[in-house]
C-alpha positions as CSV (number, residue, x, y, z in Angstrom):
1,X,46.9,56.0,-31.4
2,X,48.8,54.1,-34.1
3,X,52.5,54.9,-34.6
4,X,53.4,55.2,-38.3
5,X,56.9,54.4,-39.5
6,X,57.7,57.6,-41.5
7,X,60.5,56.0,-43.3
8,X,58.7,52.9,-44.4
9,X,57.6,54.5,-47.7
10,X,61.2,55.5,-48.4
11,X,62.4,51.9,-47.6
12,X,59.8,50.5,-50.0
13,X,60.8,52.9,-52.8
14,X,64.5,52.1,-52.3
15,X,63.7,48.4,-52.4
16,X,61.7,48.9,-55.6
17,X,64.6,50.9,-57.1
18,X,67.1,48.1,-56.1
19,X,64.8,45.8,-58.2
20,X,65.3,48.2,-61.2
21,X,61.8,49.7,-61.0
22,X,62.2,52.8,-63.2
23,X,59.3,54.6,-61.6
24,X,60.9,54.2,-58.1
25,X,64.3,55.3,-59.4
26,X,62.6,58.3,-61.1
27,X,60.9,59.2,-57.8
28,X,64.2,59.1,-55.9
29,X,65.9,61.2,-58.6
30,X,63.1,63.8,-58.7
31,X,63.1,64.1,-54.9
32,X,66.9,64.5,-54.5
33,X,68.2,65.9,-57.8
34,X,67.7,69.7,-57.0
35,X,69.5,69.5,-53.7
36,X,72.3,67.2,-55.1
37,X,72.9,69.6,-58.0
38,X,73.5,72.2,-55.4
39,X,76.0,70.0,-53.7
40,X,77.9,69.3,-56.9
41,X,77.7,73.0,-57.8
42,X,79.5,73.9,-54.6
43,X,82.6,72.1,-55.9
44,X,82.2,72.6,-59.7
45,X,81.9,76.2,-61.0
46,X,80.3,75.3,-64.4
47,X,76.6,74.4,-64.0
48,X,76.6,72.0,-67.0
49,X,79.6,70.2,-65.7
50,X,78.0,70.0,-62.2
51,X,74.9,68.5,-63.9
52,X,77.0,65.9,-65.7
53,X,78.7,65.0,-62.4
54,X,75.4,64.8,-60.6
55,X,73.9,62.4,-63.3
56,X,77.1,60.2,-63.1
57,X,76.8,60.2,-59.4
58,X,73.1,59.2,-59.5
59,X,74.1,56.3,-61.8
60,X,76.5,55.2,-59.0
61,X,73.7,55.7,-56.4
62,X,71.4,53.4,-58.4
63,X,74.1,50.8,-59.0
64,X,75.1,50.8,-55.3
65,X,71.6,51.1,-53.9
66,X,71.6,47.5,-52.7
67,X,74.5,48.5,-50.4
68,X,72.5,51.2,-48.5
69,X,71.9,49.7,-45.0
70,X,69.2,52.1,-43.8
71,X,71.4,52.9,-40.8
72,X,71.7,56.6,-41.5
73,X,70.1,59.3,-43.6
74,X,69.4,58.2,-47.2
75,X,69.9,61.8,-48.4
76,X,73.2,61.9,-46.5
77,X,74.3,58.7,-48.2
78,X,73.5,60.2,-51.6
79,X,75.2,63.4,-50.7
80,X,78.4,61.6,-49.9
81,X,78.4,60.0,-53.3
82,X,77.8,63.4,-54.9
83,X,80.8,64.9,-53.0
84,X,83.1,62.0,-53.8
85,X,82.1,62.2,-57.5
86,X,82.7,65.9,-57.6
87,X,86.1,65.5,-56.1
88,X,86.9,62.7,-58.6
89,X,85.8,64.9,-61.5
90,X,88.1,67.8,-60.3
91,X,91.0,65.4,-59.9
92,X,90.6,64.0,-63.4
93,X,90.3,67.6,-64.7
94,X,93.4,68.4,-62.7
95,X,91.6,71.5,-61.4
96,X,92.5,71.2,-57.8
97,X,95.4,73.3,-56.8
98,X,96.3,74.1,-53.2
99,X,97.8,77.6,-52.9
100,X,99.0,80.0,-50.3
101,X,98.3,83.2,-52.3
102,X,96.2,85.4,-50.0
103,X,95.9,88.2,-52.7
104,X,94.0,85.9,-55.0
105,X,90.7,87.8,-54.7
106,X,91.9,91.3,-55.5
107,X,91.6,91.0,-59.3
108,X,88.4,89.0,-59.2
109,X,86.6,91.2,-56.7
110,X,86.6,94.2,-59.0
111,X,84.1,92.4,-61.3
112,X,81.3,92.5,-58.6
113,X,78.6,95.0,-59.6
114,X,75.4,93.8,-58.0
115,X,73.7,93.8,-54.6
116,X,74.8,91.8,-51.6
117,X,73.0,88.5,-52.3
118,X,73.3,84.7,-52.4
119,X,74.7,85.0,-55.9
120,X,77.4,87.4,-54.6
121,X,78.3,84.9,-51.8
122,X,78.4,82.1,-54.3
123,X,80.6,84.2,-56.5
124,X,83.0,84.7,-53.6
125,X,83.1,81.0,-52.8
126,X,83.5,80.2,-56.5
127,X,86.4,82.7,-56.6
128,X,88.3,80.9,-53.9
129,X,91.4,79.1,-55.2
130,X,90.4,75.4,-55.8
131,X,92.0,74.0,-52.7
132,X,90.5,76.6,-50.4
133,X,87.1,76.1,-51.9
134,X,87.2,72.4,-51.7
135,X,88.4,72.3,-48.1
136,X,85.9,75.0,-47.1
137,X,83.0,73.2,-48.7
138,X,84.0,69.8,-47.1
139,X,84.5,71.3,-43.7
140,X,82.0,74.2,-43.4
141,X,79.2,72.9,-45.6
142,X,79.5,69.1,-45.5
143,X,80.7,68.8,-41.9
144,X,83.8,66.6,-42.5
145,X,86.6,66.6,-40.0
146,X,90.1,67.6,-41.1
147,X,91.4,64.0,-40.8
148,X,88.6,62.9,-43.2
149,X,89.3,65.8,-45.6
150,X,93.0,65.0,-45.6
151,X,92.3,61.3,-46.5
152,X,89.8,62.3,-49.2
153,X,92.1,64.8,-50.9
154,X,95.4,63.0,-50.2
155,X,96.8,66.0,-48.3
156,X,98.0,66.3,-44.7
157,X,95.7,67.3,-41.9
158,X,97.7,70.4,-41.4
159,X,97.3,71.4,-45.1
160,X,93.5,70.9,-44.6
161,X,93.5,73.2,-41.6
162,X,95.7,75.8,-43.3
163,X,93.5,75.8,-46.4
164,X,90.3,76.3,-44.3
165,X,92.0,79.1,-42.3
166,X,93.0,80.9,-45.5
167,X,89.6,80.4,-47.1
168,X,87.8,81.9,-44.0
169,X,90.2,84.9,-44.0
170,X,89.7,85.5,-47.7
171,X,85.9,85.1,-47.5
172,X,85.7,87.4,-44.4
173,X,87.8,90.0,-46.1
174,X,85.7,89.9,-49.3
175,X,82.4,90.0,-47.4
176,X,83.6,93.1,-45.6
177,X,84.6,94.6,-48.9
178,X,81.3,93.7,-50.4
179,X,79.5,95.3,-47.4
180,X,81.6,98.5,-47.8
181,X,80.9,98.5,-51.6
182,X,77.2,98.1,-51.0
183,X,77.2,100.9,-48.4
184,X,79.2,103.2,-50.7
185,X,82.0,103.5,-48.3
186,X,84.6,101.9,-50.6
């Protein structure tokens, strides 16, 4: 039985893309764009802005492709560029604010009218204050450690932990409210 290197095709496509082969670049983009848009969307509420950030990040992917060392996941490498580009976008837009306001959801929650769904959960995450949402996504979704988050966002490790704790409490509270709302008990 012959052992096939499953990643050989990916390596070949990456090398072709490094050599500016447009077909190979398109293949990489087509394969990863839907998932990477979702990554950008986790940080950026507006879908069009998230698409713009994703496209800018893909330009960085292709211009830095020669630096990919095939030591880890190619998708993970792309994802990290998407996350960093999303954070950079929010910094430029000055949309990141770290807050301690635990009553932030009250006025926003009253606008939920639909069933308990992925869209509802995304709404709840989108409704988090910017700092909470960013730390929550980096920690819970992306798997970064608090020290890494602190360095990325220029905050203390304690602030990162605090923001995550507040985000979790708010999300749990709002999920419970949503369950009660759907069950007709609220």
